[in-house]
N, C-alpha and C positions, 0 to 999 in steps of 0.2 A: 632403494627403500620404497615402501608402499606410499603412493601419492596421498592416500587418505591420512596416513600418519603425519606426513609433512604438513598437510592442511591443519590438522588438529594442533600440531606443535606451534605453527604460526599464529593460530587463533589464541592459544594460551599466552603467547608472548605479547600479543597486542593487549589482551585483557590485563596482564600484569603491568604493562607500561601505563595504561590508562589509570589503574589503581594508584600507582606510584605518583603520577602527575596530580591526581585528585587530592591525595593526602598532602602533597607538598604545597598545593594552593591553600588548603585549609591552614596549614602551619604558618604560611606567610600572612594570612589574614589577621590572625590574632593569637595570643598566647593560649596554649591548650592546657586543660586540666584533665588528666586521665586517671580514673580510679576504677576499681573493680569490686563488685559485691558478689558473694556466693550465697545462693539461697538453699533452702532445705531440699530442693529437688535436684541438687547437683547441677544447677544451671548457672553459668557465669554471665555477667552483664557488664560490658564495657561502656562507659559513658565518656564522650569527648565533648567538652563544653568550649565553644568558641564564640565570643561576643554574646549575642542573644540566641544562639542556636544550640540545641542539645541533640547529639546523635546517639541513639541507643542501639547497641548491637547485641543481640541475644544469640548465644551459642550453646548448642546441645547436640550430642551425637554427630558432631562434624558439620552440622548445618548452621548457617548464619543468615540473618536478614537485617537490613538496615532501615530504621525508621527515624523520622525527623520531626521535631516539634519546635515551635518558636515561642519566645517570651510574649506574654500578652502585651506588655509594655515595658519600657525601660524603667528601672527603679529610680523614682524621682527623689528618693531620700538623699539629701546632700549631707553626707556624714563628715562633719568637721568638729574637732575638739573645741574650737573657738565658739561654735554655735551653742554647744551644750553648756559651756562655761557662761556664755552670755545669758542663757535662760536661767541658770542657777543663781546668777547675780541678782536677778529680778525677783526671786522668790524670797518671801519674808524669812528671816533667820530661824524663827521658831518652827516654821513649817519645814524648811530645808533640813533641819536637824532630825526630823522624823522620817524623811524619805530615804529609801534604800537605794540600791543600784539600779532597780527597774521600776519605772513609774510612768503614768500617763499624765499629760497636762491638757486640760480642756478649758478653752477660753470661755469666760462667762458671757452669756448673751445679755442683751440689754433688757432691763426690767428692774423695777424697784423692789419686787418681792420674789426674785429668782431663788429657787431652791433645788436641791439634788437628792435623789434617793437611788439606791443601788440594790439589785438582786443578782445573786451569783448562781448560775446554772452550771454546776460542776460537771455533770455528765456530758454537756455540750461544749465545755470550755468557753462559755459565753457569759458575759456580764451584761445585764439590762440596766441601762441608766435612764432615769426619768428626770428631765429638767423642766420644772414648772414655773409659771409666772413670767414667761417671756413676752416682751413687748411686740415682737414680730417673729416670723418663722424663718428668719435668716440664719440658718445653722448648716454647716457642711463638715465634711471629713477634714478639711484643711484646718479646722479649729481644734483637732485632736492630734496632739504630738505624743510620740512614744520615745522614751529615753531608756537606753540600755547601756549602762556604763558611759563610755565616751561617744556612743553612737546615737544619732538622731534620725527618726523616721516621721514623715508627715504625709498627709493626704491619704488617698486610697492605697491600701497595702498592695505592693506589686509582687508578682510571682513568676516562676518559670514552671512550665509543665514538664513533668517527668513521666515517661511511659514505661510501664513494667508489666511483666507477666506474673500473675499470682493465682493461687488456688482460691476459688470463690468460697466464702465461709459457709454458704448454704448447700450448694450442690457439688462442691469439691471438684469443679471442672476448671481447667486452665483458661483464664481470661485475661485480656489486655486491660490494665487499669491505668488511669491517668491521675497522677498526684500533683499537687501544687506545692512547690518549694518556695517559701517566703523568706528564705535566708534567716537573718537574725532579727527580723521585725517581730515585735511583741504581739502585733495584731495580725490575724489571718482573715480579716473581713470586718467591714463596718457597714451597717445598715441604719438608715435614719428615717424616722417618720415624725411628722408633726401634726398636732391636733389643735383646733381652735375651740375655746370655750365661748359659746354663743352669748352668754350673759356678760362675762367679764371682758370679752374680746382679747383675752390673753391666750398665749399658746403654750402647749406642752410638747416637748420633744422626747421621743424614745430612741435611744442610741443602743443598738445591739452590737457589741464589740466582741468578736471571737478572738480569743487569746491563743498564744502558741502552746500553752500548757495550762494546767490547773493551778490557779493562784488563789490565795486569800487576799482580800482587798480592804484597804484602809483609806478612808476619804478625808482629805484636809482641804482647806481653802484659804485664800487671801482675797484682797480686794479685786484682783483681776482674773484669777483662775481657780479652777478646782484641780486637785491633785489626787490621783488614785495610786497609792503605793501598792506594789505587787510583791507578795511574799510566797515562796514555795512552802507547802505544808511542812516539809522536813525542817525548815528553818524555825518553825514555831512549835511543833509538837514532838514529844518524845515517843508517843504511842499512836499509831495510825492503823485502823482497820477499814476494810471496805466490805459492806454487807450487800448482798445481791438477792432481790426477790425475783426468782425466775419468771420469764414470760411477761405478760402485761399488754394492755391495750388490745390491738387486733389479734394478738397472739395469746389465746386463752390457755395454752398448754393442755394438759390432760383434762378430760371431762368425766364426771361421774356417770354411771349407767342410767340413772334417772334424769340426767341432763340438768340437775338442779345446782350442781357445784362445779366451779372451774378451778383448776390448779392455781391460776394466777391470783385469785382472790385469797385463797388460803395462804399462799406464799407471802403476799403483802401483809396480811393480818399478823402473821408471826413476826415479820420484819419490824412492823410498827411497835409491837410489844417489846421486842428486843431494843429498839431505838429508845424507848422510855427508860430502860434499864441502863443503857450505855451513857445517856445524858447525865447521869448522876456520878460518873467517874471522870478520871483524868484522861480517858482514852478518846481520841478524836476519831469519830466514825464518819465515813462517807457512804452514801447510799446510791445504788444505781437507779432506784426509783422509790418514791414515797407516795405515789398515786397510781391510778390505773392508766398508765401511759405505755406506748410502744417504745421499747428500747432494744436496738439490735445488739448482737453479740459483740461486734467490734468496739463500740463505744464503752461497753461495760469493762472490757479488758483494758482499753486505753485509759480509763479512769484509774484503775488499779495501778497500772504501771506509772502513770503520770504523778500520782501522789506518793509513789514509792512506799506503798503500804507494807506493814509488817505481816499481815495475814489477810487472806481473802476467803470469805465464807459465802457460798451460794446456796440458797434455800429452794428446794424443789419437793414436789410430791410425785411419786412413781405411778405407773399404770401398766396394765397388761390386758391383752385380748381376753384372757381367761380371768375368771373372778377369784380363783383360789390363791394365787400368789399374794403374799402379804409381808409386812414387816418393814423395818427401817435399815438402811445401809449408808455407809459413808464412802464416796468415791474419791479416788486420788490418782495422781501419776507418781511413778517411782522416781522423783527428782529431788533436788535439794537447792534451796535458795537461802541466802543470808545465814548459813549455818544450820538451817532447820530442814529436816527431811519431811516431805509432805506425808509420808507414811506414818511418821510419829505423830503428826498433827491429826491425821485421820483416826489413829488409835485413841488419842486423847478425847476427841469428840464422841467417838463411839461409846466410850466408857461413861462419859457424862450423860449421854442420852439414855443409856441402860440404867443409870441410877434413878432417873426421874420419870421416864416414859414407859408405860406398861405394854406398849406394842412389842411384837416379836423383834428381837435384835439379830440382824443378819451379819453384823460386823462390818469389816472394811472390804472394799473391792478395788483392786488395782486395774485401772483401765489402760488400754494399749494406746501408744502415741497416735495423735491425730484423730482419736476417737471422739473427743469432746473439745469443742473450740475453746471454752473457758479454761479448762485444765491445760490445754496445749499451748496457749499463748500468754498466760499469766507468768510474770517474772518474779513472783513472790510465792511463799508457801500457800497452797490453795486446797480447799476441800469442797466437794459438792455433796450436800446432805439430801438424801432421798428419805423424806419423813413419812413413810407409810405409803400404801397403795390406795389411790382414789377409786380404783376399780374393784376393791375388796370391801364387802359390806361392813365387816367389823372395824377395819381400819378407817373407813369413811365415817362411821358413827363416832369413833374416837376423835377424829380430826375436826368434825363439825361442832364439837362442844368447846365453848369459849375457855373454860378452865383448863382444858387439855392443851389448847394452843398456847396458853400462858405457861404451862409446864414445859412445853417444848422450847419456848423463848428463854425461860430460866435456865434450861440445860445448855443451850447454845451460849448464853451469857457466861455461865460458869466455865464452859470450855474455853472461852476467850481469856478469862482471868487466869485459868490454869496454864494456858499457852504462854502468857507473859511470865508466869512464875517458873515454869518447868522447861519451856523451850524458847529461851530468850534469843532474839534475832541479833545478828552481828552485821556490821557494815562491810 
């Protein structure tokens, strides 16, 4: 036999032996959790979790690499049923009866005139809590408890880093992404700032608490604590829509040829007019933005999926290098969610726009998969409305008139009402 072949065979045997020993050591160290995820790129990922270590193995076309990440810290949440029961026994009966399965407990700081206000930033899954009238600035994350059923979490939220390969939403290149897994903790981050009033010598604390999902918040209190009850939107509302004003902030979108008008501003104006109409109905509407702020594509879609919306409507203005293209069109993917075909939703909105808006109607357009991030990643019936061309003189003249933007908002509003009547969603 060729000596070269013998050497190769011996080397392979040694490598195999080392691999077996390595895996057996890991098995002895701690119980293993092995699971597999398959992504849209036909790439499988095996994760082996042992104690505080995560081994991520990526496999594609026969190749495999091994990467390692460590927990930032051990999870300090001491999860015991007795602890949760003890906390609940101290809550006033009237308050306890109002609290659901998931809520926060915040110890009241010292001060005779302490008060709390709350602002819910849905797009960031963050609540901003302001506690005023504090006698000192002694406030920390240890004063914020999170209760989820029989589980108790306290202090800084702990997480494990998970490494994955994903397509970047902007340039569609394969990149290594690091995500934080917080387990079942209701909080995914706590930031605290304190400010002193020079006149009163009292302090105000700003608590920015990032939550695990989008929640509606209800504040209660007793002598010792504030309680923030967390409810999923689907627990409270029968009808939920998400309205998106495309672009915003540093992303101006398309710009008119005379540089006087930006798409982001026209989109937002139409959304705000639609918002006024929806507020008079029983439809709960969430908005990706209501000001000129930068919002990336991923948070927009995450909001839609987190609130489990019935429909998602994204408002845009089209553009072309040439000035001749004009008219309105409704973009969709040929998919179905909750018993509603996105194509049927697109047809409905196209017809409503045709009734009210005098711009050229180009109908519906089926976009190909992975063509548009919003359409590709939304898990609810979704349409993207291209409401004319900012690069066309006649379309621009129409869009810059206030009464015409109101007509467009009315048409979208009527489309939403028709969708609930004619295309009811199912669970």
